[in-house]
N, C-alpha and C positions, 0 to 999 in steps of 0.2 A: 782280538779276542775280548769278549765282554767279561768284566769282572763278575765273579760269583758273589751274590748278595751276602752270603754267609761269611765271606772273607772281608767284608767292609766293616770297619769300625766307625760307629757314629759316636762322637764324644763332644764334650764342651771345648770351645775354642780356648786357646792360650795366646798370650802376646807373641810368643815365638812363631805363631802361625801367620803373622801379619804379612810377611813377604810372599808366602804362597797364595794368600787371599788376594793380594794385589795383582799377581799374575792372572788369576781367574777374572777378577773384576775389571781390571784395566783392558782386557781383551774386549769386553762389551762397551766400555767407554770409548775406545778407539775405533771399533769396527761395527758398531750397531747403534740403533736408536733405543735399545732396551733400557739403558741408563741415560738419564738426561744430563749427567756430567759430561763435560766436553774435553777436559784435560785429565790425564792419568793422575791417580793419587799416589802419594809416597807411602812407604812402609810406616813412617812415623804417623801419618794421618790415619792409616788403617788401624794402627795400634791405639790411637786416641778414640777412634770409633768403637773398637772392641771394648775398651774400658767404659766408655759412655753407655753402651748398651747393656753390658753384663752386670752393671750395678743393680739393675732391676729385672732384666729379662734374659731368656736363654739365647745363646748363639752356639750353634752346633756345626761341626765339620764332619764330612765323610772322608775317611782315610783308608787307603789300601797300601800295605807294604811301605808305610812312611810317607806316601804321597797323598796330599789333600786333593780330592776329586771335586769337591763342591762344599757349599756352606748355606745355612739358612739361619735366620734370626728373626726375632720380634722386637719391635721398638714401640715407644709411646705413640698412640694415634694422634692425640692432641694434648695440649698442656693443661687445660682446665680440669679441675679435680673431678668433675662429674664424668669425664671420659676415662677414668682410671681402670675400668674393666674392659677397655677396647685397646687393641694393639694393631699395628701394621706388620705384616710379614714380608720378608724378602728372601729370595733364594737365587743363588748363582751356581752354575756347574761349569766345570772345565769344558772348553769347547769341543774337546775330543771324547767326552764321556756322556754327552746328551743322549736321551732316549734309551738308557740302559737300566732304569729303575732306581738310580741313585737319588734323584729328586724325591721319589716316593718314600724312600728310606728316611731321608732327612725330614720331610714334612710330617711323616707319621710320628717321629720322635719329637719334633717341635710342637705339634698339636697336643700330644700327650703331656709334655712339660707345661704347656700353657693351661691345660685343664687343671693340673696340680696347683697352679698359681691362682686358680679361680678367675681366670680371664673369661669374659662372657662372649666377646665377639672378636673375630680376626678379620682384618680388612687387607686386601691385596690390590695394589694398583698395577695394572699391566699396560705398558706402552704397546700400541698396536701398529702393525700386526705382530702377533706372537702366539701362534697356534700351540706350540709346545707348553707354554705357561698356562694357556687357557685349558688345555687338556688336563694338566696336573691339578689345577684348582677344581675343575669339574669332578675329577676322580675323588677328591676329598670332600665333596659336598658343598663347595663354595657356590654361591649364586650371584649372577650379575645384578648389580644394583644401580649403576650409573655409568654413563659414558660422557666424558668431556671432550668436545671437539677442539682440535688445534690448540692445545694448551702448551705444547712443547715445540720448539723449533730447533732442529739439529740436522746436519748434513743437507742443508738447503731444502728441508721439507717440514711441513707442519705435521705434528704427531698427535693423534688422539690417545687418551688414556681411559681405559675401562676399569671400573672398580668392582671387585668381587667381595662377598661377605660370607663368613661362616659363623653361625651361632653355635657355640659350644654348649652341650647339655650337661 
C-alpha cells in the first residue's frame, strides 16, 4: 500500500537519523551504480556528513510513522567564493518506496528552502542510466547541461554522469 502524502512528515535531519540514512544509502552503494562509493559507510561517517552539510545547507528527511523513507540535501557546488550561490542537490529514497511521490515531496521542500537562502542555481549529477531521477529532475524544471562519458568505474562498467541545472527565480 502506498503511503498517503498527507501522512508523510518532511523535516530537518538530526544526528539520530544517521543509522536509518545509512540503510537507505548503503543499499545504493552495494547494489547499484547510482552512488560512486564502493564500500558502505558507517553511522559515524553519515553523522559527520550530516554535521558538515547542515552547517550551511538544508538536509531533509521524509518520515512516516517514525520510519525514514528518504532524504534530500544540498551541499556546496565548489569551494571558490564566487560559487557561493550554487549548490549540488542529492536525493535518496528507500528502495521499497520509489515512485510513490516521496521524492517530489522532498524536492519541493528542499527547493523552497534553497530559495529562502538566496541560492541561485541547483546542480544535480545523475549517474546513468537512472530514468527515475531524470524524471524527477525534469518535473522540477531542471535542464540537462552536460554529460561526461565514462567518468566512473563500478561493477566492472564505465558509467556516464549527466548534469542537470535549475535556476531559481
